[in-house]
C-alpha positions in Angstrom: 78.4 91.0 102.2 75.5 89.1 103.9 72.0 89.0 103.5 70.0 91.2 105.4 72.4 93.8 106.8 71.2 95.6 109.5 72.5 98.8 111.1 71.1 102.2 111.8 70.2 103.0 108.4 66.8 100.9 109.0 64.6 99.5 111.3 61.8 96.8 110.9 59.4 99.4 110.0 61.4 102.2 108.5 64.0 102.1 105.8 66.3 104.8 104.6 68.2 105.2 101.2 70.7 108.2 100.7 71.1 109.0 97.6 72.2 112.5 95.7 74.3 114.7 97.8 72.2 114.7 100.9 68.8 113.5 99.9 67.3 110.2 101.7 64.5 108.1 100.4 62.1 107.3 103.4 60.2 104.1 103.3 58.0 102.4 105.6 58.4 98.4 104.8 57.1 95.2 106.6 60.3 93.6 107.8 59.3 90.1 106.1 59.3 92.1 102.7 62.7 93.6 102.7 64.9 90.7 101.7 68.4 92.5 102.0 70.0 95.9 102.3 73.3 96.0 100.3 76.1 98.6 100.3 76.6 99.6 104.0 80.0 99.8 104.0 82.0 97.7 106.6 84.4 100.0 108.7 84.0 103.6 109.6 84.5 106.5 107.0 87.8 108.4 107.6 87.4 111.0 109.9 90.5 113.1 109.2 91.2 112.8 105.7 94.1 115.0 105.4 95.8 113.4 108.2 94.9 109.7 106.2 96.5 110.8 103.3 99.7 112.0 104.9 100.0 108.7 106.8 99.4 107.1 103.3 102.2 108.8 101.9 104.8 108.4 104.5 104.3 104.6 104.5 103.3 104.0 101.1 103.1 100.2 99.5 106.1 99.1 98.0 107.6 102.5 97.9 109.5 105.0 99.6 107.9 107.5 101.8 107.2 110.4 99.7 109.2 112.9 101.4 112.2 110.8 100.6 111.0 110.7 96.8 110.9 114.1 95.9 113.4 116.8 96.0 113.1 120.7 96.1 112.6 121.6 92.3 110.6 118.9 91.1 107.6 120.0 89.1 104.8 117.7 90.2 101.5 116.8 88.5 98.3 115.4 90.3 95.7 114.3 88.1 92.2 114.0 89.6 89.7 111.3 89.0 86.4 113.2 88.6 84.8 110.1 90.7 86.9 110.8 93.9 85.0 111.9 96.8 85.9 114.8 98.9 88.8 116.1 96.3 89.8 119.0 98.3 90.6 117.2 101.6 92.4 114.7 99.6 94.3 117.4 97.8 94.9 119.2 101.2 96.5 116.3 102.4 98.8 115.7 99.4 100.0 119.2 99.1 100.8 119.6 102.8 103.2 116.7 102.7 104.7 117.7 99.2 105.4 121.1 100.7 106.9 119.3 103.8 109.2 117.3 101.7 110.6 120.7 99.5 108.3 121.0 96.9 107.3 124.7 96.3 103.4 125.4 95.9 104.0 127.3 92.5 105.7 123.8 91.0 102.5 121.8 92.0 99.6 121.6 89.3 96.5 119.8 90.0 94.9 118.6 86.8 91.1 118.0 86.8 88.7 116.6 83.9 86.7 119.1 81.4 83.4 117.4 82.6 84.4 118.2 86.2 81.4 120.1 88.0 82.3 123.7 87.8 80.0 124.4 90.6 81.7 122.1 93.2 84.5 123.4 95.5 87.8 124.4 93.9 90.1 121.4 94.5 92.2 123.6 96.5 89.7 125.1 98.6 91.0 123.5 101.7 94.3 124.6 101.4 95.6 127.9 103.1 95.0 131.2 100.8 98.7 131.7 100.5 99.7 128.2 99.1 96.3 127.9 97.3 96.9 130.9 95.2 100.3 129.3 94.1 99.2 125.9 93.3 98.3 125.6 89.7 95.0 124.4 88.3 94.6 123.1 84.7 91.1 121.8 83.1 91.9 119.4 80.7 90.5 119.9 77.2 90.8 116.7 74.9 90.4 118.9 71.7 92.8 121.2 72.4 96.3 120.0 70.8 98.3 122.7 72.2 97.5 121.4 75.8 98.3 117.7 74.8 101.7 116.0 74.5 102.6 112.9 72.2 104.0 110.4 74.5 104.5 107.1 72.2 103.1 104.8 70.0 101.2 102.0 71.8 101.2 98.3 70.9 98.2 98.6 69.4 99.6 101.2 67.0 97.8 103.8 68.6 99.0 107.1 69.4 99.2 107.9 72.8 98.4 111.7 73.8 98.4 113.0 77.4 97.7 116.2 79.0 100.9 118.4 78.5 101.2 119.4 82.3 101.0 115.6 83.2 103.7 114.6 80.7 106.0 117.6 81.4 106.3 117.0 85.1 109.0 115.3 87.0 106.9 113.7 89.3 103.1 112.5 88.6 100.9 111.5 91.7 97.1 110.7 90.2 94.5 110.4 92.8 92.1 107.8 91.5 88.9 106.2 92.6 88.9 102.1 93.3 86.0 100.4 91.6 85.4 96.5 91.2 87.3 95.4 88.1 83.8 94.5 86.2 82.5 97.9 86.6 81.3 99.5 83.6 83.7 101.8 81.7 86.5 101.1 84.5 89.9 100.3 82.9 91.9 99.8 86.0 93.8 102.1 88.4 95.3 104.0 85.7 91.9 105.1 84.2 92.3 108.3 86.3 95.4 108.9 83.8 94.1 107.6 80.7 91.8 107.9 78.9 90.8 110.4 81.3 93.3 112.9 80.5 93.9 111.8 76.8 92.9 113.1 73.2 89.2 113.2 72.1 90.0 110.6 69.5 91.5 108.3 72.2 88.1 108.9 74.5 86.1 108.1 71.9 87.7 104.8 71.4 87.1 103.7 74.9 83.6 105.4 75.0 82.3 102.7 72.3 80.0 100.2 73.6 81.8 97.4 72.0 84.6 97.6 74.8 82.0 95.8 77.3 81.5 93.2 75.0 83.6 90.5 76.2 86.3 90.1 78.8 88.7 90.3 75.9 87.5 93.6 75.0 88.1 95.3 78.5 91.3 93.5 78.9 92.5 95.4 76.1 91.6 98.5 77.0 92.8 98.2 80.6 96.3 96.8 78.9 96.2 100.1 77.0 95.7 102.3 79.8 98.5 100.5 81.6 100.9 100.7 78.8 100.4 104.6 79.0 101.1 104.7 82.4 104.3 102.7 82.0 105.4 104.9 79.1 104.9 107.9 81.2 107.0 106.0 83.7 104.4 106.2 86.6 106.2 105.2 89.6 103.5 106.0 92.0 99.8 106.1 92.5 96.9 107.3 95.1 93.8 105.4 95.2 90.6 105.7 97.1 88.1 103.3 98.4 85.0 105.2 98.5 81.9 104.4 100.8 78.3 105.6 101.1 77.2 109.1 101.1 80.5 110.6 99.4 82.9 109.1 102.3 85.9 107.6 101.8 86.9 104.3 103.5 90.7 104.0 102.6 93.3 105.5 100.8 95.9 103.6 99.4 99.3 104.7 98.1 102.7 103.6 96.5 104.0 101.6 93.7 101.1 100.7 91.2 101.4 97.0 91.1 101.3 96.7 95.0 98.3 99.3 95.1 96.5 97.4 92.5 96.8 94.1 94.2 95.8 95.4 97.5 93.2 97.5 96.1 91.5 94.6 94.4 91.3 92.7 97.7 89.9 95.6 99.7 87.5 96.8 97.1 85.9 93.2 97.2 85.4 93.6 100.9 83.7 96.7 100.5 81.5 96.8 97.2 81.2 92.9 96.3 77.8 91.7 97.5 76.3 88.1 97.4 72.8 88.1 96.1 71.0 84.8 98.0 67.7 85.4 96.8 66.1 87.7 94.2 63.7 90.4 94.9 60.6 91.8 92.9 61.6 95.2 93.5 65.1 96.6 93.7 65.6 100.1 94.8 69.2 101.5 94.0 70.6 104.6 95.4 73.6 107.0 93.6 74.9 109.1 96.3 77.4 112.0 96.1 77.7 115.4 94.3 77.1 116.6 90.6 80.1 114.8 89.5 78.5 111.5 90.8 75.0 112.0 89.2 75.6 111.1 85.5 74.1 108.3 83.2 77.1 106.3 83.1 76.5 105.8 87.0 72.7 105.4 86.3 74.0 102.7 83.9 76.1 101.1 86.7 73.5 101.0 89.3 70.8 99.6 86.8 73.7 96.9 86.4 73.9 96.1 90.2 70.2 96.1 90.3 69.7 93.5 87.9 71.6 90.9 89.5 69.5 91.3 92.6 66.0 91.4 91.0 63.9 88.7 89.4 63.1 88.5 85.5 60.9 90.9 84.6 61.0 92.7 87.9 61.3 96.3 88.9 64.7 98.4 89.4 64.1 101.9 90.7 67.0 104.4 90.6 67.2 107.0 93.0 69.3 110.0 91.8 69.6 113.6 91.3 70.6 113.4 87.9 69.9 116.6 86.0 72.3 116.0 82.5 70.0 115.7 79.5 70.4 112.3 77.6 73.1 112.6 74.9 73.3 111.4 71.0 73.5 107.7 72.0 70.9 107.5 75.0 68.4 109.3 72.3 68.2 106.4 70.3 66.6 104.5 73.4 63.2 106.1 72.3 63.1 104.1 69.2 61.2 101.4 71.1 59.7 100.2 68.0 62.6 99.0 66.4 65.2 97.9 69.1 67.6 96.0 66.7 68.2 99.2 64.9 68.5 101.5 68.1 71.2 99.0 69.6 73.0 98.8 66.0 73.4 102.9 66.0 74.5 103.0 69.6 77.3 100.5 68.9 78.2 102.6 66.0 78.5 105.6 67.6 81.5 107.2 70.0 79.4 109.4 71.9 80.4 109.8 75.6 77.1 108.1 76.7 77.2 105.1 74.2 78.1 102.4 77.1 75.3 103.7 79.3 72.9 103.6 76.4 73.7 100.1 75.4 73.6 99.0 79.0 70.0 100.8 79.7 68.7 99.5 76.3 69.7 95.8 77.4 68.2 96.3 80.8 64.9 97.3 79.5 64.6 93.8 78.1 65.1 92.3 81.4 63.3 94.6 84.0 60.8 97.7 84.5 63.1 100.5 84.9 61.9 103.6 86.9 64.2 106.9 87.2 63.7 109.5 90.4 65.8 112.4 89.1 66.0 116.0 88.4 64.8 115.9 84.7 61.5 116.5 83.4 59.3 113.2 82.9 58.9 113.6 79.3 62.7 113.3 78.8 62.6 110.2 80.9 59.8 108.5 79.5 60.8 108.9 75.9 64.1 106.7 77.0 61.7 104.0 77.9 62.0 104.6 81.3 59.3 105.5 83.9 59.7 108.7 85.7 59.2 108.9 89.7 58.6 112.2 91.2 58.3 111.4 94.8 59.1 108.8 97.6 55.3 108.3 97.9 55.5 106.8 94.3 58.1 104.6 95.1 56.4 103.3 98.3 53.5 102.7 96.3 55.4 100.2 93.9 56.8 98.6 97.2 53.1 98.0 98.3 52.5 96.3 95.1 55.4 94.1 95.2 56.0 90.8 97.4 59.4 91.6 98.2 62.0 94.5 98.1 65.9 95.0 98.2 68.0 98.2 98.6 71.4 98.7 97.3 73.2 102.0 98.6 76.4 103.5 96.6 74.8 101.4 93.8 77.4 103.0 91.1 80.3 101.4 93.0 78.5 98.0 93.7 79.0 94.6 92.3 76.4 92.3 92.6 77.0 88.3 92.3 74.2 85.8 92.1 74.7 82.9 94.5 75.4 79.7 92.5 75.4 81.6 89.3 77.8 80.3 86.6 80.9 82.3 86.2 
Protein backbone atom coordinates (compact mmCIF):
# COMPACT_ATOMS: atom_id res chain seq x y z
CA UNK A 1 0.00 0.00 0.00
CA UNK A 2 1.16 3.53 -0.66
CA UNK A 3 1.09 6.35 1.80
CA UNK A 4 -1.82 8.78 1.68
CA UNK A 5 -4.36 6.55 -0.03
CA UNK A 6 -7.18 8.68 -1.36
CA UNK A 7 -10.71 7.50 -2.09
CA UNK A 8 -14.34 8.31 -1.39
CA UNK A 9 -13.87 7.59 2.31
CA UNK A 10 -12.21 10.93 2.96
CA UNK A 11 -11.79 14.38 1.54
CA UNK A 12 -9.16 16.94 2.55
CA UNK A 13 -11.32 18.13 5.45
CA UNK A 14 -13.64 15.23 6.26
CA UNK A 15 -12.45 11.75 7.20
CA UNK A 16 -14.66 8.71 7.79
CA UNK A 17 -13.47 5.50 9.43
CA UNK A 18 -15.88 2.55 9.45
CA UNK A 19 -16.03 0.36 12.54
CA UNK A 20 -18.44 -2.11 14.06
CA UNK A 21 -21.30 -3.41 12.00
CA UNK A 22 -22.43 -0.12 10.50
CA UNK A 23 -20.83 2.64 12.57
CA UNK A 24 -18.74 5.46 11.08
CA UNK A 25 -16.25 7.71 12.87
CA UNK A 26 -16.53 11.19 11.35
CA UNK A 27 -13.54 13.48 11.77
CA UNK A 28 -12.61 16.91 10.48
CA UNK A 29 -8.86 16.91 9.86
CA UNK A 30 -6.62 19.42 8.11
CA UNK A 31 -5.14 17.71 5.08
CA UNK A 32 -1.57 18.31 6.25
CA UNK A 33 -2.26 16.52 9.55
CA UNK A 34 -3.47 13.28 7.97
CA UNK A 35 -0.31 11.35 7.11
CA UNK A 36 -1.95 8.19 5.82
CA UNK A 37 -5.19 6.24 5.50
CA UNK A 38 -4.42 2.53 5.40
CA UNK A 39 -6.77 -0.31 4.74
CA UNK A 40 -8.91 0.76 1.83
CA UNK A 41 -8.80 -2.52 -0.03
CA UNK A 42 -7.71 -2.60 -3.68
CA UNK A 43 -10.38 -3.93 -5.95
CA UNK A 44 -14.12 -4.03 -5.49
CA UNK A 45 -15.90 -6.30 -2.98
CA UNK A 46 -17.76 -9.22 -4.47
CA UNK A 47 -21.26 -8.19 -5.44
CA UNK A 48 -22.59 -11.73 -5.82
CA UNK A 49 -20.93 -13.93 -3.19
CA UNK A 50 -23.08 -16.94 -4.05
CA UNK A 51 -22.00 -16.83 -7.69
CA UNK A 52 -18.36 -16.19 -6.74
CA UNK A 53 -18.36 -19.22 -4.45
CA UNK A 54 -19.83 -21.39 -7.20
CA UNK A 55 -17.21 -20.14 -9.67
CA UNK A 56 -14.36 -20.91 -7.23
CA UNK A 57 -15.67 -24.44 -6.68
CA UNK A 58 -16.11 -25.17 -10.36
CA UNK A 59 -12.59 -23.98 -11.20
CA UNK A 60 -10.51 -24.69 -8.08
CA UNK A 61 -6.74 -24.46 -7.68
CA UNK A 62 -5.01 -27.81 -8.25
CA UNK A 63 -8.21 -29.77 -7.71
CA UNK A 64 -11.01 -31.12 -9.89
CA UNK A 65 -14.30 -29.23 -10.03
CA UNK A 66 -16.36 -29.96 -6.93
CA UNK A 67 -19.09 -31.53 -9.05
CA UNK A 68 -16.53 -34.21 -10.01
CA UNK A 69 -15.02 -34.61 -6.55
CA UNK A 70 -18.17 -35.67 -4.68
CA UNK A 71 -20.72 -38.37 -5.35
CA UNK A 72 -24.27 -38.95 -4.24
CA UNK A 73 -24.30 -40.44 -0.76
CA UNK A 74 -21.20 -38.61 0.47
CA UNK A 75 -21.58 -37.07 3.90
CA UNK A 76 -20.19 -33.55 3.75
CA UNK A 77 -19.05 -31.47 6.74
CA UNK A 78 -18.56 -27.71 6.39
CA UNK A 79 -16.60 -26.22 9.31
CA UNK A 80 -17.05 -22.45 9.43
CA UNK A 81 -14.39 -20.05 10.68
CA UNK A 82 -16.15 -17.62 13.06
CA UNK A 83 -14.18 -14.76 11.42
CA UNK A 84 -15.51 -15.20 7.88
CA UNK A 85 -17.73 -12.34 6.70
CA UNK A 86 -21.17 -13.08 5.23
CA UNK A 87 -21.21 -16.76 6.22
CA UNK A 88 -24.79 -17.33 5.11
CA UNK A 89 -23.99 -16.19 1.56
CA UNK A 90 -20.89 -18.38 1.46
CA UNK A 91 -22.90 -21.35 2.69
CA UNK A 92 -25.61 -20.72 0.12
CA UNK A 93 -23.05 -20.81 -2.68
CA UNK A 94 -21.38 -23.98 -1.42
CA UNK A 95 -24.57 -25.90 -0.63
CA UNK A 96 -26.00 -24.95 -4.01
CA UNK A 97 -23.06 -26.52 -5.84
CA UNK A 98 -23.15 -29.61 -3.61
CA UNK A 99 -26.83 -30.16 -4.31
CA UNK A 100 -26.22 -29.75 -8.06
CA UNK A 101 -23.54 -32.44 -7.72
CA UNK A 102 -26.09 -34.86 -6.28
CA UNK A 103 -25.47 -34.45 -2.54
CA UNK A 104 -28.67 -34.67 -0.53
CA UNK A 105 -29.19 -31.72 1.85
CA UNK A 106 -29.56 -34.10 4.81
CA UNK A 107 -26.03 -35.34 4.11
CA UNK A 108 -24.62 -31.82 4.61
CA UNK A 109 -23.67 -30.60 8.09
CA UNK A 110 -22.48 -27.12 9.01
CA UNK A 111 -20.17 -27.00 12.03
CA UNK A 112 -19.88 -23.68 13.88
CA UNK A 113 -17.74 -22.64 16.83
CA UNK A 114 -19.11 -22.54 20.34
CA UNK A 115 -18.35 -18.81 20.59
CA UNK A 116 -20.19 -17.96 17.37
CA UNK A 117 -22.65 -15.13 17.90
CA UNK A 118 -26.07 -16.68 18.63
CA UNK A 119 -27.80 -13.46 17.59
CA UNK A 120 -26.34 -13.60 14.09
CA UNK A 121 -28.34 -15.07 11.25
CA UNK A 122 -28.40 -18.83 11.03
CA UNK A 123 -25.75 -19.73 8.42
CA UNK A 124 -28.54 -21.56 6.57
CA UNK A 125 -30.62 -18.38 6.32
CA UNK A 126 -29.93 -17.81 2.61
CA UNK A 127 -30.94 -21.35 1.64
CA UNK A 128 -34.44 -22.09 0.48
CA UNK A 129 -36.71 -23.15 3.31
CA UNK A 130 -37.01 -26.65 1.86
CA UNK A 131 -33.26 -27.18 1.81
CA UNK A 132 -32.43 -25.24 5.00
CA UNK A 133 -34.51 -27.47 7.24
CA UNK A 134 -32.73 -30.56 5.89
CA UNK A 135 -29.15 -29.25 6.26
CA UNK A 136 -27.68 -30.07 9.66
CA UNK A 137 -26.15 -27.55 12.07
CA UNK A 138 -23.72 -28.57 14.83
CA UNK A 139 -22.48 -26.12 17.48
CA UNK A 140 -19.07 -27.31 18.62
CA UNK A 141 -18.63 -27.98 22.33
CA UNK A 142 -14.94 -28.61 23.12
CA UNK A 143 -15.88 -30.05 26.53
CA UNK A 144 -18.27 -32.69 25.18
CA UNK A 145 -16.20 -35.86 24.80
CA UNK A 146 -19.07 -37.67 23.10
CA UNK A 147 -19.03 -35.04 20.35
CA UNK A 148 -15.27 -35.45 19.79
CA UNK A 149 -13.41 -38.14 17.88
CA UNK A 150 -9.80 -39.17 18.47
CA UNK A 151 -7.90 -38.75 15.22
CA UNK A 152 -4.30 -39.67 16.10
CA UNK A 153 -1.33 -38.66 18.22
CA UNK A 154 0.69 -35.77 16.84
CA UNK A 155 4.43 -35.69 16.16
CA UNK A 156 4.74 -33.81 19.49
CA UNK A 157 2.96 -36.72 21.22
CA UNK A 158 -0.23 -34.73 21.72
CA UNK A 159 -3.65 -36.35 21.20
CA UNK A 160 -5.59 -34.83 18.29
CA UNK A 161 -9.33 -34.66 18.82
CA UNK A 162 -11.75 -33.12 16.34
CA UNK A 163 -15.47 -32.59 16.29
CA UNK A 164 -17.02 -35.95 15.42
CA UNK A 165 -19.17 -34.47 12.64
CA UNK A 166 -15.96 -33.43 10.90
CA UNK A 167 -14.09 -36.65 11.55
CA UNK A 168 -16.95 -38.91 10.44
CA UNK A 169 -17.64 -37.04 7.18
CA UNK A 170 -16.64 -38.47 3.81
CA UNK A 171 -15.81 -35.00 2.53
CA UNK A 172 -14.71 -31.98 4.61
CA UNK A 173 -14.88 -28.51 3.05
CA UNK A 174 -13.75 -25.88 5.57
CA UNK A 175 -14.51 -22.22 4.94
CA UNK A 176 -11.66 -20.26 6.48
CA UNK A 177 -10.63 -16.62 6.74
CA UNK A 178 -7.17 -15.76 5.40
CA UNK A 179 -4.94 -13.46 7.44
CA UNK A 180 -1.32 -12.33 7.16
CA UNK A 181 0.97 -15.03 8.52
CA UNK A 182 2.13 -12.77 11.36
CA UNK A 183 -1.40 -12.15 12.67
CA UNK A 184 -1.85 -12.85 16.37
CA UNK A 185 -3.31 -16.28 17.15
CA UNK A 186 -3.41 -17.26 13.48
CA UNK A 187 -1.99 -20.67 12.68
CA UNK A 188 -2.36 -20.83 8.92
CA UNK A 189 -5.20 -21.87 6.66
CA UNK A 190 -6.04 -24.93 8.78
CA UNK A 191 -6.82 -22.83 11.87
CA UNK A 192 -10.46 -23.19 10.82
CA UNK A 193 -10.15 -26.91 11.61
CA UNK A 194 -7.58 -27.10 14.37
CA UNK A 195 -7.69 -25.80 17.05
CA UNK A 196 -11.10 -24.22 16.30
CA UNK A 197 -12.91 -27.57 16.42
CA UNK A 198 -10.57 -29.41 18.79
CA UNK A 199 -10.98 -30.30 22.46
CA UNK A 200 -10.54 -27.92 25.38
CA UNK A 201 -7.04 -29.15 26.28
CA UNK A 202 -5.81 -28.44 22.76
CA UNK A 203 -7.47 -25.05 22.63
CA UNK A 204 -5.87 -24.20 25.97
CA UNK A 205 -2.41 -25.01 24.58
CA UNK A 206 -3.05 -22.71 21.63
CA UNK A 207 -4.33 -19.93 23.90
CA UNK A 208 -1.04 -19.59 25.78
CA UNK A 209 0.75 -16.28 25.26
CA UNK A 210 4.04 -18.13 24.78
CA UNK A 211 2.83 -19.23 21.35
CA UNK A 212 3.52 -15.68 20.15
CA UNK A 213 7.01 -15.43 21.64
CA UNK A 214 8.99 -16.34 18.56
CA UNK A 215 8.85 -17.52 14.98
CA UNK A 216 9.77 -20.98 16.25
CA UNK A 217 6.84 -21.10 18.67
CA UNK A 218 4.43 -19.89 16.00
CA UNK A 219 5.78 -22.42 13.51
CA UNK A 220 5.24 -25.30 15.94
CA UNK A 221 1.58 -24.49 16.39
CA UNK A 222 1.18 -23.94 12.65
CA UNK A 223 2.78 -27.31 11.88
CA UNK A 224 0.54 -29.05 14.41
CA UNK A 225 -2.51 -27.49 12.79
CA UNK A 226 -1.26 -28.61 9.39
CA UNK A 227 -0.59 -32.11 10.72
CA UNK A 228 -4.15 -32.41 12.00
CA UNK A 229 -5.51 -31.51 8.56
CA UNK A 230 -3.19 -34.06 6.92
CA UNK A 231 -4.21 -36.81 9.36
CA UNK A 232 -7.84 -36.02 8.64
CA UNK A 233 -7.11 -36.53 4.96
CA UNK A 234 -8.22 -33.04 3.99
CA UNK A 235 -8.05 -32.74 0.21
CA UNK A 236 -9.63 -29.34 -0.37
CA UNK A 237 -10.23 -26.07 1.41
CA UNK A 238 -12.10 -22.83 0.83
CA UNK A 239 -10.51 -19.59 2.01
CA UNK A 240 -11.93 -16.08 1.98
CA UNK A 241 -9.98 -12.83 1.67
CA UNK A 242 -11.89 -10.30 3.79
CA UNK A 243 -12.23 -6.64 2.94
CA UNK A 244 -13.40 -3.58 4.81
CA UNK A 245 -16.88 -3.30 6.27
CA UNK A 246 -17.50 -7.07 6.38
CA UNK A 247 -17.00 -7.41 2.65
CA UNK A 248 -15.40 -10.28 0.77
CA UNK A 249 -12.82 -9.49 -1.87
CA UNK A 250 -11.93 -12.95 -3.15
CA UNK A 251 -12.72 -16.62 -2.61
CA UNK A 252 -10.08 -19.29 -3.18
CA UNK A 253 -10.86 -23.00 -3.30
CA UNK A 254 -8.95 -26.17 -4.08
CA UNK A 255 -5.85 -28.07 -2.99
CA UNK A 256 -4.74 -26.73 0.43
CA UNK A 257 -1.10 -26.25 -0.58
CA UNK A 258 -2.08 -24.35 -3.74
CA UNK A 259 -4.64 -22.25 -1.88
CA UNK A 260 -2.13 -21.42 0.86
CA UNK A 261 0.51 -20.34 -1.65
CA UNK A 262 -1.85 -18.22 -3.72
CA UNK A 263 -3.63 -16.93 -0.64
CA UNK A 264 -0.39 -15.63 0.88
CA UNK A 265 0.34 -13.68 -2.29
CA UNK A 266 -3.13 -12.18 -2.49
CA UNK A 267 -3.48 -11.36 1.20
CA UNK A 268 -0.19 -9.47 0.99
CA UNK A 269 -1.61 -7.32 -1.79
CA UNK A 270 -4.66 -6.47 0.31
CA UNK A 271 -3.66 -6.27 3.96
CA UNK A 272 0.10 -5.58 4.04
CA UNK A 273 0.86 -1.86 4.38
CA UNK A 274 4.18 -0.03 4.43
CA UNK A 275 4.54 2.76 6.98
CA UNK A 276 6.83 5.45 5.59
CA UNK A 277 6.29 7.93 8.43
CA UNK A 278 4.94 7.30 11.91
CA UNK A 279 2.20 9.53 13.31
CA UNK A 280 1.71 10.85 16.82
CA UNK A 281 -1.88 9.54 16.80
CA UNK A 282 -3.15 6.41 15.06
CA UNK A 283 -6.86 5.55 14.95
CA UNK A 284 -7.69 1.94 14.14
CA UNK A 285 -11.10 0.53 13.29
CA UNK A 286 -12.43 -2.98 13.93
CA UNK A 287 -15.31 -3.49 11.55
CA UNK A 288 -17.75 -6.35 11.28
CA UNK A 289 -20.53 -7.82 13.38
CA UNK A 290 -20.34 -9.07 16.96
CA UNK A 291 -18.24 -12.08 16.01
CA UNK A 292 -15.48 -9.62 15.03
CA UNK A 293 -15.84 -7.42 18.11
CA UNK A 294 -13.49 -9.41 20.34
CA UNK A 295 -10.56 -8.71 22.64
CA UNK A 296 -8.37 -10.77 20.34
CA UNK A 297 -9.21 -8.40 17.49
CA UNK A 298 -8.61 -5.41 19.77
CA UNK A 299 -5.11 -6.78 20.37
CA UNK A 300 -4.59 -7.34 16.64
CA UNK A 301 -5.74 -3.81 15.87
CA UNK A 302 -3.48 -2.32 18.55
CA UNK A 303 -0.59 -4.37 17.18
CA UNK A 304 -1.20 -2.83 13.75
CA UNK A 305 -1.35 0.63 15.26
CA UNK A 306 1.95 0.28 17.11
CA UNK A 307 3.90 0.06 13.85
CA UNK A 308 2.35 3.28 12.60
CA UNK A 309 2.66 5.39 15.78
CA UNK A 310 5.68 7.12 17.29
CA UNK A 311 7.08 5.82 20.56
CA UNK A 312 4.92 7.20 23.35
CA UNK A 313 2.18 8.22 20.92
CA UNK A 314 -1.53 7.45 21.03
CA UNK A 315 -3.43 4.50 19.56
CA UNK A 316 -7.23 4.79 19.55
CA UNK A 317 -9.28 1.65 18.86
CA UNK A 318 -12.79 2.15 17.48
CA UNK A 319 -14.98 -0.89 18.12
CA UNK A 320 -18.39 -2.08 19.25
CA UNK A 321 -16.84 -4.47 21.76
CA UNK A 322 -19.17 -5.48 24.56
CA UNK A 323 -17.48 -8.64 25.91
CA UNK A 324 -16.21 -8.29 29.46
CA UNK A 325 -12.51 -8.92 30.08
CA UNK A 326 -11.61 -12.50 30.94
CA UNK A 327 -9.25 -13.96 33.52
CA UNK A 328 -6.03 -12.96 31.75
CA UNK A 329 -7.15 -9.45 30.83
CA UNK A 330 -8.06 -8.82 34.46
CA UNK A 331 -4.33 -8.90 35.20
CA UNK A 332 -3.91 -5.63 33.29
CA UNK A 333 -5.30 -3.88 36.35
CA UNK A 334 -2.07 -4.69 38.22
CA UNK A 335 -0.31 -1.53 37.10
CA UNK A 336 1.73 -1.47 40.30
CA UNK A 337 3.38 -4.79 39.46
CA UNK A 338 3.68 -5.25 35.70
CA UNK A 339 6.22 -8.11 35.90
CA UNK A 340 3.87 -10.05 38.18
CA UNK A 341 0.94 -9.39 35.85
CA UNK A 342 2.99 -10.55 32.87
CA UNK A 343 4.05 -13.70 34.72
CA UNK A 344 0.45 -14.55 35.60
CA UNK A 345 -0.77 -13.94 32.06
CA UNK A 346 1.94 -16.12 30.60
CA UNK A 347 1.12 -18.90 33.04
CA UNK A 348 -2.56 -19.11 32.14
CA UNK A 349 -4.31 -20.91 29.31
CA UNK A 350 -7.26 -18.51 29.46
CA UNK A 351 -8.83 -17.76 26.10
CA UNK A 352 -7.81 -14.11 26.34
CA UNK A 353 -4.16 -14.72 27.30
CA UNK A 354 -2.69 -13.76 23.92
CA UNK A 355 -4.76 -10.56 23.84
CA UNK A 356 -3.80 -9.70 27.42
CA UNK A 357 -0.08 -10.22 26.82
CA UNK A 358 -0.17 -8.08 23.68
CA UNK A 359 -2.09 -5.24 25.35
CA UNK A 360 0.15 -5.29 28.42
CA UNK A 361 3.22 -4.91 26.19
CA UNK A 362 1.49 -2.27 24.08
CA UNK A 363 0.84 -0.08 27.12
CA UNK A 364 4.62 0.26 27.48
CA UNK A 365 4.92 1.62 23.92
CA UNK A 366 1.89 3.89 23.50
CA UNK A 367 -1.09 5.42 25.25
CA UNK A 368 -4.14 3.25 24.47
CA UNK A 369 -7.70 4.54 24.09
CA UNK A 370 -10.78 2.38 23.41
CA UNK A 371 -14.17 3.25 22.00
CA UNK A 372 -16.50 0.37 22.88
CA UNK A 373 -19.83 -0.55 24.42
CA UNK A 374 -18.25 -1.42 27.75
CA UNK A 375 -18.59 0.63 30.91
CA UNK A 376 -15.85 3.22 31.24
CA UNK A 377 -14.82 1.78 34.62
CA UNK A 378 -14.21 -1.63 33.04
CA UNK A 379 -11.99 -0.16 30.33
CA UNK A 380 -10.05 2.18 32.61
CA UNK A 381 -9.35 -0.66 35.07
CA UNK A 382 -7.25 -2.26 32.33
CA UNK A 383 -4.98 0.75 32.01
CA UNK A 384 -6.75 1.78 28.80
CA UNK A 385 -8.43 5.17 28.51
CA UNK A 386 -12.12 4.93 27.52
CA UNK A 387 -13.59 7.27 24.92
CA UNK A 388 -17.32 7.59 24.49
CA UNK A 389 -17.88 9.88 21.52
CA UNK A 390 -16.29 10.91 18.24
CA UNK A 391 -16.00 14.42 19.70
CA UNK A 392 -13.54 13.08 22.27
CA UNK A 393 -11.49 11.49 19.51
CA UNK A 394 -11.67 14.75 17.58
CA UNK A 395 -10.19 16.58 20.56
CA UNK A 396 -7.34 14.06 20.69
CA UNK A 397 -6.70 14.78 17.01
CA UNK A 398 -6.64 18.52 17.61
CA UNK A 399 -3.94 18.11 20.27
CA UNK A 400 -1.59 16.00 18.15
CA UNK A 401 0.70 16.98 15.30
CA UNK A 402 -0.10 14.13 12.93
CA UNK A 403 -2.61 11.37 12.48
CA UNK A 404 -2.96 8.08 10.59
CA UNK A 405 -5.98 5.81 10.17
CA UNK A 406 -6.13 2.05 9.72
CA UNK A 407 -9.36 0.46 8.54
CA UNK A 408 -10.22 -3.23 9.04
CA UNK A 409 -7.29 -3.18 11.45
CA UNK A 410 -7.93 -6.70 12.74
CA UNK A 411 -6.64 -7.95 9.37
CA UNK A 412 -3.87 -5.41 8.80
CA UNK A 413 -0.15 -6.10 8.83
CA UNK A 414 1.93 -2.94 9.10
CA UNK A 415 5.60 -2.84 8.13
CA UNK A 416 7.77 0.13 9.04
CA UNK A 417 9.91 1.17 6.08
CA UNK A 418 13.63 0.48 6.58
CA UNK A 419 12.91 -1.47 9.78
CA UNK A 420 15.13 -4.46 10.39
CA UNK A 421 13.38 -7.80 9.81
